[in-house]
C-alpha positions as CSV (number, residue, x, y, z in Angstrom):
1,M,57.5,-82.1,-62.6
2,R,55.5,-84.4,-64.8
3,N,55.1,-88.1,-65.4
4,L,56.1,-89.1,-68.9
5,F,53.4,-91.7,-69.4
6,S,49.6,-91.7,-69.4
7,F,47.8,-94.0,-67.0
8,T,45.8,-95.5,-69.9
9,A,49.0,-96.5,-71.7
10,L,50.6,-97.8,-68.6
11,L,47.5,-99.9,-67.9
12,W,47.7,-101.3,-71.4
13,I,51.2,-102.4,-70.8
14,M,50.1,-104.2,-67.6
15,L,47.1,-105.9,-69.2
16,S,49.0,-107.0,-72.3
17,A,51.8,-108.4,-70.2
18,P,52.5,-112.1,-70.4
19,G,50.8,-114.2,-67.8
20,A,52.8,-115.9,-65.0
21,A,53.9,-118.8,-67.1
22,L,56.0,-121.1,-64.9
23,A,57.9,-123.6,-66.9
24,G,61.3,-125.2,-66.5
25,V,63.7,-125.5,-63.6
26,N,62.9,-122.0,-62.1
27,S,59.3,-122.7,-61.4
28,G,60.0,-125.7,-59.2
29,L,63.2,-124.5,-57.7
30,F,61.8,-121.2,-56.6
31,A,58.4,-122.4,-55.4
32,A,58.9,-121.3,-51.8
33,Y,60.1,-117.8,-53.0
34,Q,57.1,-117.5,-55.2
35,Q,54.9,-118.3,-52.2
36,L,56.6,-115.4,-50.3
37,L,55.8,-113.1,-53.2
38,D,52.2,-114.3,-53.3
39,N,51.8,-113.7,-49.6
40,Y,53.6,-110.5,-48.9
41,L,54.3,-108.5,-52.1
42,T,51.8,-105.8,-53.3
43,E,52.1,-104.4,-56.9
44,V,50.6,-100.9,-57.4
45,L,49.6,-99.2,-60.6
46,S,49.2,-95.5,-59.8
47,P,47.9,-93.0,-62.3
48,R,50.2,-90.4,-60.9
49,D,53.4,-92.3,-60.1
50,G,53.4,-95.3,-62.4
51,F,54.1,-98.9,-61.3
52,Y,55.8,-99.9,-58.1
53,S,55.7,-102.6,-55.5
54,A,56.2,-103.0,-51.7
55,F,57.1,-106.1,-49.6
56,D,55.3,-106.3,-46.2
57,Y,58.2,-107.6,-44.1
58,D,56.3,-107.1,-40.9
59,K,53.4,-109.2,-42.1
60,A,55.9,-111.9,-43.2
61,L,57.6,-111.9,-39.8
62,A,54.3,-112.2,-38.0
63,D,53.3,-115.3,-40.1
64,G,54.6,-118.5,-38.7
65,A,54.9,-120.0,-42.2
66,T,57.6,-117.6,-43.3
67,A,60.5,-119.3,-41.5
68,G,59.6,-122.6,-43.1
69,L,59.4,-121.1,-46.6
70,L,62.9,-119.4,-46.1
71,E,64.4,-122.7,-44.9
72,Q,62.8,-124.6,-47.8
73,Q,64.1,-122.1,-50.3
74,N,67.6,-122.0,-48.8
75,R,67.9,-125.8,-48.9
76,A,66.7,-125.9,-52.5
77,L,69.3,-123.4,-53.6
78,A,72.1,-124.9,-51.5
79,A,71.5,-128.3,-53.2
80,F,71.2,-127.0,-56.8
81,D,74.1,-127.1,-59.2
82,P,73.8,-124.1,-61.6
83,A,76.1,-125.8,-64.0
84,G,73.0,-127.7,-65.1
85,L,71.1,-124.6,-66.3
86,D,70.1,-124.9,-69.9
87,G,70.9,-121.9,-72.0
88,R,70.6,-118.1,-71.7
89,E,67.0,-117.7,-70.7
90,E,67.0,-120.3,-68.0
91,S,70.4,-119.1,-66.6
92,V,69.6,-115.4,-66.6
93,A,66.2,-116.1,-65.1
94,F,67.8,-118.3,-62.4
95,W,70.3,-115.7,-61.2
96,I,67.8,-112.8,-61.2
97,N,65.5,-115.0,-59.0
98,A,68.4,-115.9,-56.8
99,Y,69.5,-112.3,-56.3
100,N,66.0,-111.1,-55.5
101,Y,65.2,-114.0,-53.2
102,F,68.5,-113.6,-51.3
103,M,67.8,-109.9,-50.8
104,V,64.4,-110.5,-49.3
105,A,65.8,-113.3,-47.1
106,Q,68.5,-111.0,-45.9
107,I,66.1,-108.4,-44.7
108,L,63.8,-111.0,-43.0
109,T,66.6,-112.9,-41.2
110,D,69.3,-110.3,-40.4
111,R,67.6,-107.9,-38.0
112,P,69.9,-105.9,-35.7
113,D,68.5,-105.8,-32.2
114,G,65.6,-107.8,-33.5
115,R,64.3,-104.9,-35.7
116,L,64.0,-104.5,-39.4
117,V,66.6,-102.2,-40.9
118,D,65.5,-98.9,-42.3
119,S,67.8,-99.2,-45.3
120,V,70.1,-101.9,-46.7
121,W,73.0,-99.5,-45.8
122,D,72.3,-100.1,-42.2
123,Y,74.2,-103.3,-42.6
124,G,77.3,-101.3,-43.3
125,G,79.5,-100.4,-46.2
126,R,78.4,-96.9,-46.9
127,F,78.1,-95.1,-43.5
128,N,80.2,-97.8,-41.8
129,P,83.1,-98.6,-44.1
130,F,84.6,-101.1,-41.5
131,V,81.7,-103.5,-42.2
132,D,81.1,-105.1,-45.6
133,S,77.9,-103.9,-47.3
134,V,75.1,-106.4,-47.8
135,F,76.0,-106.4,-51.5
136,D,79.6,-107.5,-50.8
137,V,79.3,-110.2,-48.1
138,S,79.5,-113.7,-49.5
139,R,76.8,-115.5,-47.5
140,F,74.3,-116.6,-50.1
141,V,74.7,-120.3,-50.9
142,V,74.0,-121.9,-54.3
143,G,75.2,-125.5,-55.0
144,G,77.5,-125.5,-51.9
145,R,79.3,-122.2,-52.9
146,S,78.8,-118.9,-51.2
147,Y,78.0,-115.9,-53.4
148,S,77.6,-112.1,-52.8
149,L,74.9,-110.1,-54.3
150,S,77.4,-108.0,-56.2
151,G,79.0,-111.2,-57.5
152,I,75.7,-112.4,-58.8
153,E,74.9,-109.1,-60.5
154,K,78.3,-107.9,-61.7
155,E,80.4,-111.0,-62.1
156,I,77.7,-113.4,-63.4
157,L,74.7,-111.6,-64.9
158,L,76.8,-108.7,-66.2
159,G,80.2,-110.4,-66.2
160,D,82.7,-111.3,-68.8
161,D,81.5,-114.9,-69.3
162,Y,78.0,-113.8,-70.1
163,R,79.3,-111.0,-72.3
164,A,81.4,-113.5,-74.2
165,R,78.3,-115.8,-74.7
166,G,76.2,-112.9,-75.8
167,W,74.0,-113.3,-72.7
168,K,74.8,-110.0,-71.0
169,D,71.7,-107.7,-70.9
170,A,71.8,-104.2,-69.4
171,R,68.0,-104.5,-68.7
172,V,69.0,-106.7,-65.7
173,H,69.5,-103.4,-63.9
174,F,65.7,-103.1,-64.1
175,A,65.1,-106.6,-62.8
176,V,67.4,-107.1,-59.7
177,N,65.9,-105.5,-56.7
178,C,67.9,-104.0,-53.8
179,A,64.9,-103.9,-51.3
180,S,64.8,-100.1,-51.6
181,V,62.1,-97.5,-52.7
182,G,64.4,-96.2,-55.4
183,C,64.9,-99.6,-57.0
184,P,62.9,-100.8,-60.1
185,P,60.0,-102.8,-58.6
186,L,60.3,-106.3,-57.4
187,R,57.8,-108.4,-59.4
188,S,55.1,-110.7,-58.1
189,R,56.1,-113.5,-60.5
190,I,59.4,-115.3,-60.7
191,Y,61.5,-115.2,-63.9
192,T,61.4,-118.3,-66.1
193,A,62.9,-119.2,-69.5
194,D,59.5,-118.6,-71.0
195,N,58.8,-115.2,-69.6
196,L,62.4,-113.7,-69.4
197,E,62.5,-111.6,-72.5
198,A,58.9,-110.3,-72.2
199,T,59.4,-109.5,-68.5
200,L,62.7,-107.7,-69.0
201,A,61.1,-105.6,-71.7
202,E,58.1,-104.9,-69.6
203,N,60.1,-104.0,-66.5
204,T,62.2,-101.6,-68.4
205,R,59.1,-99.9,-69.9
206,L,57.4,-99.7,-66.6
207,A,60.4,-98.3,-64.8
208,L,60.8,-95.7,-67.5
209,A,57.2,-94.7,-67.0
210,S,57.6,-94.1,-63.3
211,V,58.4,-90.7,-61.7
212,R,60.9,-92.5,-59.4
213,H,63.0,-93.4,-62.5
214,L,62.3,-90.9,-65.2
215,R,60.5,-87.5,-65.2
216,V,60.7,-84.1,-66.9
217,E,61.1,-80.6,-65.5
218,G,61.2,-78.0,-68.1
219,D,63.7,-79.2,-70.8
220,T,65.6,-81.3,-68.3
221,L,65.2,-85.1,-68.2
222,Y,65.7,-86.5,-64.7
223,G,66.7,-90.2,-64.6
224,T,67.4,-92.8,-62.1
225,E,71.0,-92.9,-60.7
226,L,71.2,-96.4,-62.2
227,F,72.0,-94.5,-65.5
228,K,75.0,-92.9,-63.8
229,W,76.3,-95.9,-61.9
230,Y,75.9,-98.3,-64.8
231,E,76.4,-96.0,-67.8
232,K,79.0,-98.3,-69.2
233,D,76.6,-101.2,-69.3
234,F,73.8,-99.2,-70.9
235,S,76.2,-97.6,-73.5
236,E,77.7,-101.0,-74.3
237,A,74.2,-102.4,-75.0
238,E,72.6,-99.4,-76.8
239,G,75.3,-96.8,-77.5
240,S,74.1,-94.4,-74.8
241,V,71.5,-94.0,-72.1
242,G,69.5,-91.9,-74.4
243,A,69.5,-94.6,-77.0
244,L,68.4,-97.1,-74.4
245,I,65.4,-94.9,-73.5
246,Q,64.5,-94.5,-77.1
247,R,64.6,-98.3,-77.7
248,W,62.9,-99.7,-74.6
249,A,60.6,-96.9,-73.3
250,A,57.0,-96.7,-74.5
251,P,56.7,-94.5,-77.6
252,E,55.1,-91.6,-75.6
253,V,57.9,-91.7,-73.1
254,A,60.6,-91.8,-75.7
255,R,59.1,-88.9,-77.6
256,V,59.0,-86.6,-74.6
257,A,62.4,-87.7,-73.4
258,A,63.9,-87.0,-76.8
259,A,62.7,-83.3,-76.6
260,T,64.8,-82.6,-73.5
261,S,68.2,-81.0,-73.7
262,E,70.0,-82.4,-70.6
263,L,70.0,-85.3,-68.3
264,K,70.3,-85.0,-64.5
265,F,69.8,-87.7,-61.9
266,I,67.2,-88.4,-59.3
267,D,68.6,-88.9,-55.8
268,Y,68.2,-92.6,-55.1
269,D,65.8,-93.4,-52.2
270,W,67.4,-96.2,-50.2
271,S,64.5,-96.5,-47.7
272,L,63.4,-100.1,-47.3
273,N,60.7,-101.1,-49.8
274,R,58.1,-101.6,-47.2
275,P,54.5,-100.3,-47.6
276,D,54.8,-97.4,-45.2
277,N,57.7,-95.9,-47.1
278,F,55.6,-95.7,-50.3
279,R,52.7,-94.1,-48.4
280,S,55.0,-91.2,-47.4
281,G,56.6,-91.0,-50.8
282,P,55.4,-89.8,-54.3
283,G,52.8,-92.5,-54.5
284,S,50.5,-94.3,-52.1
285,L,49.6,-97.9,-51.5
286,P,46.0,-99.0,-50.9
287,Q,45.0,-98.6,-47.3
């Protein structure tokens, strides 16, 4: 097994990435969420495993300020009318932020028996088909309307209306985060109209440079199961999964991937994206 990307090239991507420019409606609206990210999210650049991040839910729950930040963010979103969003960049950034915030808030506030879940599937839907999954329950309020995470992702960001407007972007799959080790990393900065394009491109390059999402064994390319589940979106955007890799991966990754003869999929790791789960996985967080 080998990583497709050199640490030097990966470091260059990080250093040349856009700064955390916060302009427009998203910066003010998601101020409390940004504070949660600042306080409890760790981004890691590993020479062996690439880039990943972990959210310290235990630390957040031990901090008395967290409940107030969650309440502040929930109130802000409940009072906000998304019909006032201005154009593609602001709209796509808003709904990515909303998805990622609601996922974090779900983990922090819905704790069966007072304990954090081990996986988002502990809420039901996969191993307990009689309970809606966390992705399908409509409990997340924006502008007085309740949304589900699946609705935000599949019906808004990747839905027919955005497709008709030319706003649909398959790279969203590398931006929304399902609070799991196997997900593309949650980022430490919120999305804005100013940084949307650069951050989507960066996230895709970084994910494709991580052994959790792309690696080579012999002449076989192993890719994230996102490529299997959302193959239609990637093919609609680029013609094929392979074409997407060639366009959006760093040149070194694209070259090595192009030399493989088949694509297989990496088993998705649904473990909660907390620090301990990365310490026991392919990479390690700072101690």
